[in-house]
C-alpha positions, 0 to 999 in steps of 0.5 A, a space after each residue: 237706343 231708349 226703350 221707348 224709342 224701341 218700342 215706338 220704332 217697333 209699332 211703326 216697323 210692323 203696325 202695317 204687317 199686323 193690321 194685315 194679319 189681324 184684319 183690324 187695328 192692333 190692340 192688346 188682347 186679354 187672354 181670359 176669353 181664350 182660357 174660358 173657351 179652352 176650359 170648356 173644350 177639355 180638362 187638361 191643363 194648358 201649357 208646355 208638355 214636359 219629356 217624362 225623362 229625368 234631368 236635362 233630356 233634350 234641347 232646353 230642358 225638359 219642356 224645351 223652355 230653358 226653365 230649370 226648376 232647381 234651387 239652392 244655387 249661388 245668388 252671385 258669382 265670386 270674381 273669376 266665376 264659379 268653381 270649375 268641376 272638369 273640362 273635356 277637350 277635342 270634341 270637335 267643332 261645333 255649337 250642339 249643347 249637351 244633354 244630361 240623363 242620370 250619370 251620362 252627359 251626351 254631346 256631339 262634334 264634328 271630327 275629321 269628316 265625321 259627326 261624332 256623338 260622345 257619351 261622358 260620365 258626371 266626372 267628364 270620363 269618356 264612356 263611348 263614342 260613335 258616329 252619325 254620318 258626315 261632318 258639315 264642312 261647308 260654311 260655318 262647319 261644325 255640329 249643329 243639333 243636340 241629341 234628345 234621350 227617350 227610354 234608353 235611347 238617343 235621337 239625332 239628326 245631323 247637318 245633312 238631314 240623317 236621323 239615327 236612333 242610338 242606344 244610350 248605353 252603348 252608342 250602338 245604331 238601332 236605325 237610321 233615316 235620310 229625311 231629306 230624299 224621304 220627303 223631297 227636301 233639299 239641304 238649307 244653306 247653312 245645314 239642317 240644325 233641328 233639335 229633334 222632339 220625341 212625343 210619346 212613340 213619335 219622333 218629330 222632324 221638320 224636312 220642309 219638303 214638297 212631301 212634308 212640312 213636318 213628319 212624325 217617325 215611329 221612334 222604334 223603327 223610323 218609318 213615317 207615321 204622319 206628315 204635314 202638307 207643305 207650305 208652298 215655296 217654303 223650306 226648312 230653316 234652323 229652329 226646333 219645335 215645342 209641344 204644348 196642350 191647349 184645350 183638348 189639342 196637343 199642338 207643335 209649333 216651329 219655324 220654317 224659312 217663311 213662316 211660324 206655324 202650328 200643327 196638330 200633334 196627334 195628326 200632323 194637321 196644319 192649324 195655322 202659318 204666319 208670315 215670318 221671312 227675312 232675306 237669308 230664310 233663317 228663322 233660328 229661334 225656338 218658339 216660346 208659348 205661354 198663356 195661350 200665345 206663342 211668340 215668333 222671333 227672327 232677325 231683319 224682320 219684325 216678329 211678335 206675339 200671337 193669340 191662338 183662338 179657336 176657328 172652325 175646328 182649327 185655330 188662328 194666330 191673332 197678333 197681339 203685340 209686335 217687337 223690333 227686338 231680334 234675335 238669332 241663335 240665342 232665342 228667348 226665355 219666358 218666367 213670371 210673365 217677363 220674356 227675356 232676350 237679347 238683340 242681334 242687330 241694333 241694339 245688340 244687348 239684353 231686354 226684359 219684355 212684359 208678355 201681356 203687353 210687349 212693354 220693354 221693362 229693362 235693358 242690359 247694355 253691359 252684355 252682348 247677344 247670347 243665349 240663357 237659361 234661367 233658375 230661381 229668377 236668375 239668367 245663366 247666360 253665354 254671350 257670343 263674345 265668350 263671356 259667361 254671365 249671371 243676371 238678376 232679374 228681380 221685379 223684371 229688371 236685369 242686373 249683373 250678379 257676376 261674370 267671367 270670360 270663358 273663351 279667350 281671345 276675340 269670338 263671335 260664335 259662342 252659340 252653344 246654349 248653356 245647360 243647367 242640372 243638378 247644381 252644374 252649369 255646362 257650357 261649350 265652346 267648339 271643341 271644349 266643354 266645361 262643367 261648373 259648380 254653381 250650388 250654394 
């Protein structure tokens, strides 16, 4: 499908939804007014709030946006890909990405009925391993969530909703909490998959239960600090939250089975909720934030970009532009005013989208859907068919700058997100973790 046709189909597909949400004809909304309002409210800069920890301490990096600030990386890859430094095998089945802090790499896998948490040094040697409850052995068996590092501790939630706090040096468990019974929630079809977020003294989790949509736990004890009122008939989904500042407010946004929503990070108060529902209850993509806007995307249902505006002490999310672009496990990355993502159904390849207007700037059909991180204006992709690729994004255009086959044979479930830190690219497919040197 040509880019213009896709845009036209997007507008036709969801104009009715956006008109209903906005109560007026859909149009491109300028963020200028919102920035002025934010400046009047507070002096702190608007934007994603980074973890204070070094390196790659959580899901999708310091800001949970898939952006890496490193320089001096290879502009193209040689035939066969960059140099392999090491690989680790027998991790167990799973799609969780590693995190890297200091001299340690932490990753999880399901092994013989247990969820196993591993710590490796930066040469791929095992330092310790421990367990966080049971493995997921039902549909799509395997480990789901990545760990998060904070102040010498690891936090992780297994597929059954067991949240564990571990000593990062030894793997010793400090506390654990079962969030599903605590917040009157049930597990979801393909299991709890949220990558936890640490916000100062709090661990943020999305149980989606009758007692809480979102909850903050004391990171030292696991006790409940605040909860967000449930959305009627809603449940958790497979997405992970992000944290950003807008004016005086610090805001968390995530997706449930039926909504994209925002919450005050200091009180847990629900600020907005917009419909985001498909027939499977699967919202797996982490929201994207930039310039006072939030982007929600899902499969089988139109998503789009929403402007956040003050509304009697709360915020409302006004639709700005719709999209027919969908994605599931791959998510999207925003850099230099361009959103990069791959479709999931049709078309199932990569797109560059203008963040202000939703216009499709470029397409790349040579690579199937997958996940990516960004550094120096290039995308480091792992496609679900097991290929790794480097995409140049100069002028918002997508061009192949190197590729190699990471996984031999035909696969369609290479869903772990890449990690890029200290010139090293970490790629995972089930029981194997590879580490490549991508420095010039």
